[in-house]
C-alpha positions, 0 to 999 in steps of 0.5 A: 748971687746964685739962689738956693735950691728949692729942693735937694733933687729934681727927678725928669721922669715919673716912669718906674726909673725915676719912680724908683730913684725918688723913693731911694732918695726920700729914704735917704731924707733929701727933699725930692720933686719929681716931674712928668710931661703926663703922669705915673707910668704913662709911658714905656714903664705902664706898656710892658711885660713886666718881666724881671728876667736876667736870663734875657739880658746880654751876657757881661755887664747887663746881666750881672746888673740884672742879677744884682737888681733882682737881689735889690727888688726881691728885698724891696718886696719884703715889707717894703715898696714892692711888696704888692707889685713883685712875685717870685715865679718860674719862667721857662725858655723853649727852642726850636731848630739849632740856632735855638738850641745853641741860644739856650746852651749860651744861656745856662753858661752864663747863668753859671758864670753869674752864679747869681739867684737864677739858675737853671732847674731842669732842661729838657723836653716839651714834657717839661711843661705839660700842655706845650705844643708838639713841635717844641724840641727844647725846654728850659726851666729857671728858678729865682726870676719874678714878675713886676708890672711897671704901673705896680712899681711905679705906684708902691715907690710912690705911695711909700714915698708919700709926701716926702716926695713933691709931685709935678705934672703935666709939666715938661723939663724944656731946658736947665742951666747948671752951675757950681751949686746946682741947677735951674730947670726950666718947665716952660711956665716956671723954673725950679732951683735943685742941688742935683738933677736926675733925667729918667725920661726915656726918648724926652732926654733925646730932645733935650741932648742930641747928641744921645744916639737914641732909638725909639723901639716900639714893641707890639703885644696882645692880651687875651681874654680871662681864663682858668689861672695858673695853667701856665705858671710863669712866662714861656719865652721863645729862645728867639727873643735871647738871639734878638738881643745878640745879631746886632739887628739882623732877625732871628730865624723865628719870632721871638715871642714871649707868652706871660700869663697874668694874675687875671687869668689873661695871657699877655703875648708879645713882643716885636722890636721896631725902630719907630716911635708910633705908639698908635701903630699896629701891624695885624700880619705881625700880630698873626705871626706872633699868635701864630706861633704863641699858639703852636707853641702853647695850644691852650691860647686857641680857647682864648679870645684876643681883646686887646692890641696895643704898642709900646714905645721904648728907648733904645741906644744904638750901642745896646746899652742903656745910658746911666752916669752924670754929664761930662761937664755937669757933675750935677745932672745925671742921665738915666735913660735908653734902658729899652726892655730892660728897665723893669729888671733894672730899676731897683738897682739903678734907683738905689745907685742915682740917689747914692750918686746924688747924696754924694756917696758914689756907687755901691762897692763891686759895681764900678766897672759895670756902671761906668760901661753905661757912662754918657762919656762913651759919647764925649765926641759930640757937642757939649753936654752942660745946658739943655 
């Protein structure tokens, strides 16, 4: 006899994707449990720059989904779970040299094609941003993007859900058995029966499904001391960052630096894209190269001290697209992983769509083709998926 579910939906992973999903499910009235090996925002979500950026996404599927997610994020910030996490702000992309100039041209064309909430407000020289360094050839000012620290978003979702979401940590999903009526989760010392399982565990999904081509992608970041707030009104991003996402592993001509002013009056400077999974590894030569370009572009950094250097590790996918969708032979198990640096921006939309699938409603009309491009079915030539 098949046991009855203890809960309607279990979520493995208490990062921003898992927390968003939990909140959306709770809003639908389902019984939800969220499981994590350490606790909320303990991994990539807690070591992110917080940019809710459409400009940084690859043209096509990712840019369109990011635009739709930004709109939903703004809705959830209006008295909802993200009211203290998300804020609108302008953003700036700068270019030096012909390759970065071409990337900015492509950015303007991409945003015009999407026609979403993000638009080019100004496109000109360094005079658009007083205080910018003399070596900057071009600056594009965007309106409509925003900032949302991952840990604040996770807290907002879980606090708003309250006791409608059961928290289980520290606990690790070691395996599962899916059948026609539900999924039995192996948590090591205990089991949990759920009607549906959503795995938003980042690199942890690769431990359960080795056939997933997940890659640990590390990024080194720098935090300065505090100073006068508001000097830089939004993130200042090198066009090299756009190149890094479209060159299939070939390094851009200059470091893809981002200078992000924090509400504390500090600056967050980053970030590298390195193929390793060690959060303890900091390369001071790389840090020096990042700071050298950052300070040349934004000279006010020269008056700040570095107080912290750290490395965040994100889950990337070999083909450059995240994984989202039910397993090929287990329709009661959904994967949501491999978002690399795009998880913060996409979290509102992915959480909503995961909840819709778990509720049996299907994805939102108009998103079918783009979400289908993220499906794990693109890896079906590998070993069976049903039990892990």
